C-alpha positions in Angstrom: -11.2 -3.2 24.4 -13.8 -5.2 23.5 -14.7 -6.0 19.5 -18.2 -5.7 20.2 -17.7 -2.0 21.2 -16.1 -1.1 17.4 -17.5 -0.5 14.3 -15.1 0.3 10.8 -15.4 2.8 8.2 -13.0 2.7 5.2 -12.9 3.7 1.6 -11.9 2.1 -1.8 -11.3 2.7 -5.2 -9.8 0.0 -7.5 -8.6 2.0 -10.3 -7.2 -1.2 -12.3 -6.6 -4.7 -12.0 -3.5 -4.8 -10.1 -5.1 -2.5 -7.4 -8.5 -4.4 -7.4 -6.7 -7.9 -6.6 -4.8 -6.2 -3.8 -8.2 -4.7 -2.5 -10.0 -7.9 -2.7 -7.1 -10.1 -0.8 -7.1 -7.4 2.0 -10.8 -6.9 2.0 -11.4 -10.6 2.6 -9.1 -10.6 5.9 -11.3 -7.4 7.2 -14.1 -9.4 6.5 -13.3 -11.7 9.1 -13.6 -9.6 11.8 -17.1 -10.0 11.5 -17.9 -6.4 12.5 -19.8 -3.5 10.8 -17.6 -2.2 8.0 -18.9 1.1 5.9 -17.4 1.6 2.7 -17.6 4.6 0.3 -16.2 3.6 -3.2 -14.5 6.3 -5.5 -15.8 4.5 -8.7 -14.5 1.1 -9.2 -16.2 -1.3 -11.8 -19.1 -3.5 -11.2 -17.4 -6.4 -10.4 -15.8 -5.0 -7.5 -18.9 -3.4 -6.2 -20.4 -6.8 -6.6 -17.3 -8.0 -5.0 -17.7 -6.0 -1.6 -21.8 -6.5 -1.4 -21.1 -9.8 -0.9 -19.9 -9.5 2.4 -23.0 -9.3 4.9 -21.4 -7.1 7.3 -20.2 -4.5 4.7 -22.5 -1.5 3.7 -21.1 0.3 0.6 -22.1 3.5 -0.5 -20.9 5.8 -3.5 -19.7 9.3 -2.6 -22.3 12.0 -2.6 -19.4 14.7 -3.4 -16.1 13.3 -5.1 -12.8 13.5 -3.3 -10.8 11.8 -0.5 -12.2 13.6 2.3 -15.9 13.4 1.4 -15.5 9.6 0.8 -14.0 9.5 4.7 -16.5 11.4 5.7 -19.3 9.4 4.4 -18.2 6.7 5.4 -17.9 8.1 9.1 -21.5 9.5 9.0 -22.6 5.7 8.2 -20.5 4.7 11.5 -21.7 7.0 13.8 -25.5 5.5 13.2 -24.4 2.1 15.2 -24.1 2.4 19.1 -20.4 1.4 18.8 -18.6 3.7 21.1 -15.5 3.5 19.1 -14.8 3.8 15.5 -11.6 2.0 13.7 -10.6 4.3 10.2 -8.4 2.0 8.1 -7.0 2.4 4.4 -8.4 -0.7 2.6 -5.0 -1.9 1.3 -3.4 -3.0 4.7 -3.8 -6.7 3.9 -0.8 -7.8 6.5 -2.6 -5.8 9.1 -5.9 -7.2 8.8 -4.7 -10.9 8.5 -2.3 -10.7 11.6 -2.2 -7.6 13.7 -5.9 -6.1 13.7 -7.3 -8.6 16.4 -4.7 -7.9 18.7 -4.9 -4.1 18.1 -8.4 -4.2 18.9 -8.3 -6.6 21.8 -4.9 -4.5 23.5 -6.6 -1.1 22.8 -7.4 0.9 26.1 -11.3 2.0 26.5 -11.4 4.2 29.1 -13.8 7.2 28.9 -11.2 9.8 28.4 -9.7 7.5 25.4 -9.8 9.8 22.2 -7.4 7.9 19.8 -5.6 4.7 19.6 -2.8 4.4 16.9 -1.6 1.6 15.6 2.4 2.7 15.4 4.9 1.0 13.9 8.0 0.1 16.0 11.3 2.0 14.8 12.3 -1.3 13.3 9.3 -1.9 11.5 9.5 2.4 10.5 12.7 1.7 8.5 11.5 -0.9 6.3 9.5 1.6 4.1 10.9 3.7 1.2 13.3 5.8 2.0 11.3 9.0 0.9 8.3 8.1 2.3 10.4 7.9 5.9 11.4 11.9 5.5 8.0 12.8 4.8 6.0 10.9 7.7 9.0 11.5 10.3 8.1 15.0 9.6 4.5 14.7 10.1 4.7 12.6 12.8 7.6 15.3 14.4 4.6 18.1 14.0 2.2 15.9 15.3 4.5 15.6 18.7 4.8 19.0 18.8 1.1 20.0 19.0 0.2 16.7 21.0 3.4 15.5 22.9 3.9 12.6 22.3 6.4 11.1 20.2 5.6 8.5 18.3 4.4 6.8 14.9 1.0 8.9 13.6 1.1 7.8 10.4 1.1 4.2 9.4 -2.7 4.4 8.9 -5.4 2.4 11.1 -6.6 4.0 14.5 -9.3 3.7 16.8 -11.3 7.0 17.5 -14.1 8.2 20.4 -17.2 8.7 18.5 -17.8 11.7 20.8 -15.2 13.0 18.8 -16.9 12.9 15.3 -18.9 16.4 15.6 -15.6 18.1 15.4 -15.2 16.7 11.8 -18.5 18.5 10.6 -16.4 21.8 9.9 -14.0 20.4 7.6 -14.0 20.8 3.7 -13.0 18.7 0.8 -9.4 20.8 0.7 -8.2 19.0 3.8 -7.5 15.8 2.0 -5.3 13.4 4.3 -4.9 16.6 7.0 -8.3 15.1 8.7 -6.4 12.5 10.2 -3.9 15.1 12.1 -6.6 17.2 12.5 -8.6 15.0 14.6 -5.6 13.9 16.6 -5.1 17.4 17.7 -8.5 18.2 18.1 -8.7 15.2 20.6 -5.7 16.4 22.5 -7.3 19.6 23.1 -10.3 18.8 24.0 -8.6 16.9 26.9 -8.5 13.1 25.6 -5.8 11.0 25.5 -4.0 10.0 22.2 -2.2 7.0 22.7 0.1 4.4 20.6 0.2 0.9 20.4 3.7 -0.1 19.2 3.8 -2.9 16.9 5.5 -4.9 14.3 4.3 -3.5 11.1 7.0 -3.8 8.5 6.6 -2.9 4.9 4.8 -5.6 2.4 8.1 -6.2 0.4 6.3 -5.4 -2.7 5.5 -1.8 -1.4 9.0 -1.0 -1.0 9.5 0.6 -4.6 10.3 4.1 -4.1 9.5 5.9 -7.8 9.2 9.7 -8.6 5.3 9.6 -8.8 5.2 8.0 -5.4 7.4 10.7 -4.1 5.1 13.2 -5.3 2.0 11.9 -3.6 4.1 11.9 -0.6 5.0 15.4 -0.5 0.6 16.5 -1.4 0.4 14.2 1.5 2.8 16.2 3.8 1.2 19.3 2.5 -2.2 18.1 3.6 -1.1 16.8 6.7 0.6 19.3 7.9 -2.6 21.8 6.9 -4.4 19.4 9.5 -2.2 19.8 12.3 -2.2 23.5 12.1 -5.9 23.8 11.9 -6.6 21.9 15.0 -4.4 24.1 17.1 -6.9 27.1 15.6 -10.3 25.8 15.6 -12.6 27.2 17.8 -13.3 24.1 20.9 -15.8 24.1 23.8 
């Protein structure tokens, strides 16, 4: 896939100083891709917002309605206004991926007409470097996606490319979907006859993100619930 066919959508919210430092580092690497990036910020301080505004290819918005999905939807709507055939969605904290793998991921991604989704997927060796409880919840999500879509792979690393023609199918989702919008999109693409393809890469967990705390485990439980909701919804929603 040519880089010129891609625009990017992401979200941000620097809630404390360590998170702001992490996002600053990651987004500097993302800016190096030199493509339009649409960011909806959930409530960061003014200094961080000014930092984002300093990149010429970044467009920064405040959400019209609070909530994760509303942030994502607003960034997607802005990316929809470009002429890019594909949109790359990513969380904003993937510094290692942006620095070392993103250009190669785009370059190697297929771009045929019926490509719906291209997933950045972790190799089994990479997957095993993540916290144990995260592995358990994400394995469950991956298995549920495989049951519906028919391909066993890693659906949960984060970044993925998707065909802009799939965007209208997201309009019916409301804020309760949370992280479930991702597998919903994957399942919808499959039902519409688009290909959902993994691109397996070596994407180990950053050493400073391998701690498995009780707060982190609760967060993973909420993600699990929302992801199951999304994949199930993708099987029942009316499609053309």
